[in-house]
PASEBA-1860 file (N, C-alpha, C; in nm, 3 decimals):
! residues 150
1> MWRSSWPH> 0.084/-0.117/0.000/0.000/0.000/0.000/0.089/0.124/0.000 ~ 0.052/0.222/-0.074/0.125/0.350/-0.080/0.047/0.449/0.003 ~ 0.114/0.513/0.096/0.050/0.617/0.176/0.133/0.743/0.166 ~ 0.065/0.853/0.164/0.134/0.980/0.148/0.071/1.086/0.237 ~ 0.156/1.175/0.287/0.109/1.294/0.357/0.172/1.411/0.283 ~ 0.092/1.500/0.228/0.143/1.599/0.135/0.073/1.732/0.147 ~ 0.109/1.817/0.237/0.038/1.943/0.249/0.064/2.041/0.135 ~ 0.165/2.021/0.055/0.198/2.118/-0.049/0.134/2.083/-0.184
9> EPATLVLA> 0.155/1.964/-0.232/0.102/1.922/-0.361/0.017/1.798/-0.340 ~ -0.110/1.815/-0.308/-0.191/1.706/-0.258/-0.199/1.583/-0.347 ~ -0.226/1.599/-0.473/-0.253/1.482/-0.556/-0.130/1.426/-0.623 ~ -0.026/1.504/-0.638/0.087/1.466/-0.720/0.151/1.334/-0.680 ~ 0.184/1.318/-0.553/0.254/1.197/-0.510/0.167/1.073/-0.518 ~ 0.042/1.085/-0.478/-0.047/0.969/-0.482/-0.075/0.928/-0.626 ~ -0.098/1.025/-0.714/-0.120/0.993/-0.855/0.005/0.933/-0.918 ~ 0.122/0.984/-0.883/0.247/0.927/-0.935/0.264/0.783/-0.888
17> AHRCGLRP> 0.232/0.757/-0.763/0.240/0.620/-0.711/0.145/0.528/-0.787 ~ 0.026/0.575/-0.812/-0.072/0.497/-0.886/-0.021/0.466/-1.027 ~ 0.036/0.567/-1.092/0.090/0.547/-1.228/0.206/0.448/-1.230 ~ 0.278/0.437/-1.118/0.389/0.341/-1.107/0.340/0.200/-1.075 ~ 0.210/0.185/-1.057/0.155/0.053/-1.029/0.142/0.020/-0.882 ~ 0.163/0.115/-0.794/0.151/0.091/-0.651/0.005/0.101/-0.611 ~ -0.049/-0.009/-0.564/-0.190/-0.017/-0.527/-0.206/-0.076/-0.389 ~ -0.299/-0.030/-0.311/-0.376/0.091/-0.332/-0.292/0.215/-0.308
25> AVGYELNP> -0.329/0.325/-0.369/-0.261/0.453/-0.348/-0.353/0.539/-0.263 ~ -0.306/0.575/-0.144/-0.388/0.645/-0.045/-0.315/0.769/0.002 ~ -0.387/0.880/0.014/-0.329/1.004/0.063/-0.402/1.053/0.186 ~ -0.329/1.117/0.278/-0.386/1.174/0.400/-0.353/1.322/0.407 ~ -0.453/1.400/0.444/-0.436/1.544/0.456/-0.542/1.596/0.552 ~ -0.506/1.692/0.636/-0.603/1.750/0.729/-0.685/1.864/0.667 ~ -0.628/1.934/0.570/-0.696/2.048/0.508/-0.804/1.997/0.411 ~ -0.932/2.024/0.441/-1.039/1.972/0.355/-1.034/2.025/0.212
33> WLVRLARL> -0.985/2.148/0.193/-0.975/2.202/0.058/-0.871/2.127/-0.024 ~ -0.761/2.090/0.038/-0.659/2.014/-0.035/-0.706/1.872/-0.066 ~ -0.786/1.815/0.022/-0.844/1.682/-0.005/-0.937/1.692/-0.126 ~ -1.022/1.792/-0.130/-1.113/1.811/-0.244/-1.034/1.834/-0.373 ~ -0.931/1.916/-0.365/-0.848/1.942/-0.482/-0.781/1.814/-0.531 ~ -0.731/1.734/-0.440/-0.667/1.607/-0.476/-0.767/1.515/-0.546 ~ -0.888/1.508/-0.494/-0.991/1.424/-0.557/-1.025/1.475/-0.697 ~ -1.026/1.607/-0.714/-1.050/1.664/-0.847/-0.938/1.623/-0.943
41> YAWRAGCA> -0.813/1.633/-0.900/-0.700/1.591/-0.984/-0.711/1.444/-1.022 ~ -0.750/1.361/-0.928/-0.766/1.218/-0.956/-0.876/1.196/-1.059 ~ -0.985/1.269/-1.045/-1.095/1.257/-1.141/-1.049/1.300/-1.280 ~ -0.977/1.413/-1.287/-0.926/1.461/-1.416/-0.828/1.363/-1.478 ~ -0.752/1.293/-1.395/-0.655/1.195/-1.444/-0.721/1.062/-1.480 ~ -0.851/1.050/-1.452/-0.922/0.927/-1.487/-0.899/0.812/-1.391 ~ -0.854/0.842/-1.272/-0.827/0.733/-1.177/-0.892/0.758/-1.041 ~ -1.003/0.831/-1.040/-1.070/0.862/-0.914/-1.117/0.738/-0.840
49> SSVCYHRE> -1.148/0.631/-0.913/-1.193/0.509/-0.846/-1.077/0.422/-0.799 ~ -0.954/0.457/-0.838/-0.838/0.375/-0.804/-0.749/0.435/-0.696 ~ -0.766/0.563/-0.668/-0.687/0.628/-0.563/-0.783/0.679/-0.456 ~ -0.731/0.702/-0.339/-0.814/0.736/-0.224/-0.748/0.849/-0.146 ~ -0.826/0.948/-0.109/-0.776/1.058/-0.028/-0.863/1.069/0.097 ~ -0.799/1.074/0.213/-0.871/1.081/0.340/-0.832/1.208/0.415 ~ -0.930/1.268/0.480/-0.902/1.381/0.568/-0.877/1.323/0.706 ~ -0.753/1.283/0.729/-0.714/1.220/0.855/-0.575/1.267/0.894
57> DLWKVSLR> -0.546/1.252/1.021/-0.417/1.289/1.078/-0.319/1.173/1.060 ~ -0.208/1.199/0.992/-0.108/1.095/0.969/-0.060/1.032/1.099 ~ -0.057/1.109/1.206/-0.008/1.058/1.334/-0.103/0.957/1.396 ~ -0.229/0.956/1.351/-0.328/0.865/1.407/-0.359/0.747/1.315 ~ -0.295/0.742/1.199/-0.318/0.636/1.101/-0.212/0.528/1.119 ~ -0.253/0.403/1.112/-0.157/0.293/1.118/-0.090/0.275/0.982 ~ 0.041/0.258/0.984/0.118/0.236/0.862/0.167/0.091/0.852 ~ 0.114/0.003/0.933/0.164/-0.135/0.943/0.152/-0.215/0.814
65> DCYNVSVF> 0.058/-0.182/0.728/0.041/-0.256/0.603/0.098/-0.182/0.482 ~ 0.180/-0.081/0.506/0.233/0.002/0.397/0.375/-0.039/0.362 ~ 0.401/-0.047/0.233/0.536/-0.078/0.186/0.600/0.040/0.115 ~ 0.522/0.141/0.081/0.574/0.261/0.015/0.507/0.382/0.079 ~ 0.587/0.467/0.142/0.534/0.584/0.212/0.609/0.707/0.163 ~ 0.534/0.811/0.130/0.595/0.935/0.088/0.545/1.045/0.181 ~ 0.635/1.130/0.226/0.598/1.236/0.320/0.655/1.370/0.275 ~ 0.583/1.474/0.309/0.626/1.611/0.284/0.589/1.688/0.410
73> LAPSVLPL> 0.678/1.687/0.507/0.649/1.746/0.638/0.760/1.841/0.680 ~ 0.729/1.926/0.775/0.825/2.024/0.826/0.940/1.954/0.899 ~ 1.061/2.009/0.892/1.176/1.948/0.960/1.155/1.928/1.110 ~ 1.078/2.013/1.173/1.059/2.003/1.318/0.989/1.875/1.361 ~ 0.911/1.812/1.273/0.840/1.689/1.311/0.908/1.563/1.260 ~ 1.014/1.577/1.182/1.079/1.460/1.123/1.138/1.363/1.226 ~ 1.196/1.409/1.338/1.242/1.312/1.438/1.127/1.226/1.493 ~ 1.012/1.287/1.516/0.895/1.210/1.561/0.847/1.115/1.452
81> LEDKLQAE> 0.855/1.160/1.327/0.815/1.075/1.216/0.905/0.952/1.206 ~ 1.036/0.971/1.225/1.127/0.856/1.223/1.082/0.750/1.323 ~ 1.046/0.793/1.443/1.001/0.699/1.545/0.876/0.624/1.500 ~ 0.779/0.696/1.446/0.654/0.634/1.400/0.681/0.535/1.287 ~ 0.761/0.576/1.190/0.790/0.488/1.077/0.864/0.363/1.122 ~ 0.963/0.381/1.209/1.040/0.267/1.258/0.951/0.169/1.335 ~ 0.858/0.221/1.412/0.771/0.136/1.494/0.665/0.064/1.411 ~ 0.620/0.125/1.301/0.504/0.071/1.231/0.532/0.006/1.097
89> LPEGARVV> 0.632/0.050/1.023/0.651/-0.003/0.888/0.711/-0.143/0.891 ~ 0.667/-0.228/0.798/0.723/-0.363/0.790/0.862/-0.361/0.725 ~ 0.938/-0.465/0.750/1.068/-0.480/0.684/1.045/-0.482/0.533 ~ 1.132/-0.413/0.461/1.121/-0.405/0.316/1.045/-0.282/0.268 ~ 0.991/-0.203/0.359/0.919/-0.082/0.320/1.016/0.025/0.272 ~ 0.967/0.114/0.189/1.046/0.227/0.140/0.976/0.356/0.181 ~ 1.055/0.452/0.225/1.006/0.584/0.264/1.073/0.687/0.174 ~ 0.994/0.777/0.118/1.047/0.887/0.038/1.007/1.017/0.106
97> SGRFPLPT> 1.105/1.099/0.137/1.081/1.227/0.203/1.112/1.341/0.106 ~ 1.013/1.426/0.085/1.030/1.539/-0.006/1.076/1.664/0.066 ~ 1.165/1.736/0.003/1.214/1.866/0.047/1.313/1.860/0.162 ~ 1.288/1.774/0.264/1.376/1.766/0.380/1.412/1.621/0.408 ~ 1.540/1.591/0.437/1.579/1.454/0.469/1.539/1.418/0.612 ~ 1.521/1.289/0.636/1.501/1.243/0.773/1.632/1.264/0.847 ~ 1.628/1.315/0.970/1.750/1.363/1.035/1.856/1.259/1.069 ~ 1.818/1.135/1.099/1.921/1.039/1.143/1.930/0.915/1.055
105> WQPVAVVG> 1.852/0.905/0.950/1.854/0.786/0.865/1.945/0.807/0.744 ~ 2.007/0.701/0.698/2.093/0.703/0.580/2.009/0.674/0.456 ~ 2.001/0.765/0.360/1.921/0.739/0.240/1.988/0.636/0.149 ~ 1.905/0.561/0.077/1.957/0.470/-0.025/1.963/0.540/-0.160 ~ 1.893/0.653/-0.171/1.897/0.732/-0.294/1.858/0.876/-0.262 ~ 1.919/0.969/-0.335/1.885/1.110/-0.327/1.868/1.157/-0.471 ~ 1.753/1.216/-0.501/1.724/1.255/-0.639/1.676/1.399/-0.641 ~ 1.717/1.472/-0.743/1.670/1.609/-0.761/1.762/1.710/-0.695
113> EGLDRVWA> 1.727/1.835/-0.717/1.805/1.946/-0.664/1.713/2.048/-0.598 ~ 1.766/2.119/-0.502/1.693/2.229/-0.439/1.559/2.187/-0.383 ~ 1.454/2.261/-0.418/1.320/2.234/-0.366/1.260/2.105/-0.418 ~ 1.316/2.050/-0.526/1.264/1.927/-0.585/1.340/1.803/-0.540 ~ 1.424/1.816/-0.441/1.505/1.702/-0.394/1.422/1.610/-0.306 ~ 1.442/1.478/-0.324/1.378/1.377/-0.239/1.483/1.277/-0.193 ~ 1.458/1.218/-0.076/1.546/1.118/-0.015/1.467/0.989/0.001 ~ 1.526/0.877/-0.038/1.460/0.746/-0.024/1.532/0.665/0.083
121> YDIHSGGP> 1.454/0.595/0.163/1.506/0.513/0.274/1.438/0.377/0.270 ~ 1.513/0.273/0.299/1.458/0.138/0.308/1.457/0.093/0.453 ~ 1.350/0.025/0.492/1.337/-0.027/0.627/1.392/-0.169/0.630 ~ 1.488/-0.194/0.718/1.546/-0.327/0.737/1.506/-0.377/0.874 ~ 1.537/-0.503/0.903/1.496/-0.561/1.032/1.550/-0.482/1.150 ~ 1.669/-0.427/1.138/1.726/-0.347/1.246/1.696/-0.200/1.232 ~ 1.616/-0.163/1.133/1.585/-0.023/1.107/1.678/0.032/1.000 ~ 1.649/0.151/0.950/1.735/0.213/0.850/1.872/0.243/0.910
129> TVQASLAP> 1.972/0.240/0.828/2.106/0.272/0.874/2.110/0.417/0.920 ~ 2.175/0.441/1.031/2.189/0.578/1.081/2.274/0.657/0.983 ~ 2.237/0.779/0.961/2.300/0.863/0.860/2.445/0.894/0.893 ~ 2.532/0.872/0.795/2.671/0.912/0.807/2.693/1.035/0.719 ~ 2.653/1.024/0.595/2.659/1.137/0.502/2.559/1.110/0.391 ~ 2.516/1.215/0.323/2.422/1.198/0.215/2.497/1.163/0.088 ~ 2.468/1.045/0.035/2.531/1.000/-0.088/2.429/1.009/-0.201 ~ 2.449/1.099/-0.297/2.351/1.113/-0.404/2.347/0.991/-0.495
137> SSVLVPRV> 2.232/0.969/-0.553/2.212/0.860/-0.646/2.128/0.914/-0.761 ~ 2.139/0.852/-0.877/2.066/0.903/-0.991/1.936/0.828/-1.016 ~ 1.906/0.725/-0.939/1.788/0.644/-0.965/1.705/0.630/-0.839 ~ 1.575/0.646/-0.854/1.482/0.624/-0.744/1.366/0.544/-0.798 ~ 1.352/0.420/-0.756/1.247/0.333/-0.805/1.160/0.290/-0.689 ~ 1.028/0.312/-0.698/0.941/0.264/-0.590/0.953/0.113/-0.577 ~ 0.946/0.065/-0.457/0.957/-0.078/-0.432/0.818/-0.136/-0.410 ~ 0.790/-0.246/-0.479/0.666/-0.321/-0.459/0.704/-0.448/-0.385
145> PEPQAG> 0.636/-0.481/-0.275/0.675/-0.598/-0.197/0.658/-0.727/-0.274 ~ 0.746/-0.823/-0.247/0.736/-0.955/-0.305/0.620/-1.029/-0.241 ~ 0.545/-1.109/-0.319/0.439/-1.188/-0.257/0.499/-1.285/-0.156 ~ 0.432/-1.298/-0.042/0.482/-1.387/0.062/0.405/-1.517/0.059 ~ 0.479/-1.627/0.071/0.415/-1.758/0.077/0.345/-1.772/0.210 ~ 0.228/-1.826/0.210/0.160/-1.833/0.337/0.079/-1.952/0.346
END
């Protein structure tokens, strides 16, 4: 499942995830106007029935079933976000942070410049590697979980 919190560009990340084949694609936003705008963008893109936008608080939503998470949050809350992501995301999940890097995690990829820069992180059994330095990469590919035998 792809989950996103995006106060700046509501529909962009969720629609991009949907176009990459990540299903379901779900977005969370507290601002009702941005939720409505996101739903309008999804309708215009022809995928309103395939993507979902909720007016909910990211801090109150469980991320336990998510393998791809994208966030666009202020630097002041990123340390708290690291704790939430580490506690809730399954092994193999990928986190993409827009505009600001997570303060203590080591990215597996850094793409873009300036305001368009994003950092990607993978969740491992022991958690993401603590950040030593930012190593840029030219490729960022969303990860889809492998089917598990059960």
